[in-house]
N, C-alpha and C positions, 0 to 999 in steps of 0.2 A: 733660071727662075725656078723657085720651088713650086710644088703642088701640094694638095692635101695629102697625097700619098706619102709624103715625107714625115707624116705625123701618126700618132696612135691614140687610142683611148684605152682606159683601164676598164676591163669588164668587172662585174660584181664579184667574180671568183678570184679577182686579183691579177688575172693574166692580161698582158698587153695585147691589144688587137690592132694590128697595123691597118691603117686606112688604105694601104695598097691592096688589101683583100677586096676592096670595093672598086678596083680599077675597071673601067669600061662601063660603069653605071652612073646615072645621074643621081646626085645626092642632094638632099635637103637637110642641112645641119642646123639644129635648133637647141638653144639653151632653155631648159625647162625648170619649173618649180611647182611643187604640189600645193602651195597655199597662196596662189596668185589668182587674180581675177581672170587671167587668161588660161588657167589650168584646163578650162573646158575645151581648149584647142587640142588637147590630147585626142579627143574623139574625132576631130576633123583631120588631124595628122594621121590617125589610124585609117580613116576612110580613104584618104589620099594614098596612103601606102598600099592598101588593098586594091585600089583601082589600077595602080601602075607597077606594082612589084614584079609582075610577070613580064614586064616590058623593059626591065633593066633600071629600076628606080628603087632607091632606099631612103628612108628617113633615119637619121642618126641623132639621138637625143643625148644631150649633155646637161644633166641637172646642175644647177648652181644656186648658191645661197648668197650671191652678191648683192641682190636688190632687196633691201629691207628684211632680210632673214626669212624670205618666203620659201626656202627649201631647207627646213631644219633636219630632215631625215637623211640618213646615210645607210649604206650596207643593205642588209636583208630587209629592213623596214622600208627603205626606198624602193628596192626591187619589187617587193610585195605590193606596194602602192601602185606602181606602174603596171605590173602584170595582172594583178587581180582587181584592184579598184578601178583603174582606168582601162584595163583590158587591151593594152598595147602589145603588139607582137613584133614591132620593129626594134632594132637594137637600142638599148638604153645603157649608157656607161656610168661609171662612178662619178660622184659629184666632183666638180672642178670649179676653179675660178675663171670667169670669162672676161673680167676687167680688173684693173688695178695692179698693184705691185706684184702679186702672186699669180697673175694671169697665165693660164695654161699656154704652152707654145702653139698649140693648134689655133687658139683664139687670138694670139698675137698675130699669127699669119692671116687669119680670116679678116681681121679688122684693120690691117695696115697695108695701104696701097703700095708702099715702097717694097713690101715683101710679096704681095700676091699679084701686083700689076694691074688690078682692076678696081678694087673696092677699098675705100678708106673709111668705113663706118663701123664703130664698135657698138656692141649691144647697149641700148639705153635702158632696157628692161628685160624681163623674162619673155621667152617665146619670140626672140629675134631670130630670123631665118636667113641662112646663106644658101644660095643655089650654086651647085658645083656641076660642071659639065663632065662628060665621059673621060676627059683627059686629066681631071683633077684640078681644073682651074676654077677659081671663084668668078662667077659670071654675073651675079646679081644678089640682092638682099631684099628682105621685106621686114618692115618694122613690126613690132609686137601686135599692133592694131590690125594688121592684115591677116584675115582668116586664111588658113592653109588651103582651103577650097575656093578661094577667090578666083574668079575667071582669069585674072592676069597671072596668077601663080600657076594655075593649071595649063594655061596657054604656053607659058615659057617652059614648063616641064615637058609638055608634048613636043615642042619644037626641038628641045635638046635630045629627047628620046629618038626622034625621027632622024637626027643627024648621023 
């Protein structure tokens, strides 16, 4: 069975970043967009990251323009938006497709129960969240409406960190 560690993201400098580099950490993988009603969740994601980052937790953001063109930016413009406008310090990768014909292999894995063994839900919108345990297994997901700082999200993160 595969894990998220079998995949990678492209950093803004064009270099591949293996998700194996996050082995042993609890991950929250989120597809983001800069012009979405849920864009305000960047602030909540950053607070969540700051709260747990020293306990072995990472937020990984994968911008996507798949839902009504709500992520028109790419490259330096997108990186600047995330780092300066939204003030996020967690990893943000280059824009990818998270659904459809050109869906990135990572998101094919995250959303297909036959591939990940646990979850069979693809993102329905921006800011869909997948929770990954320290072994790289998909263990849960949260729809876009779920605030990253919701008690049920934080409780599950704390449980996984404690294991």
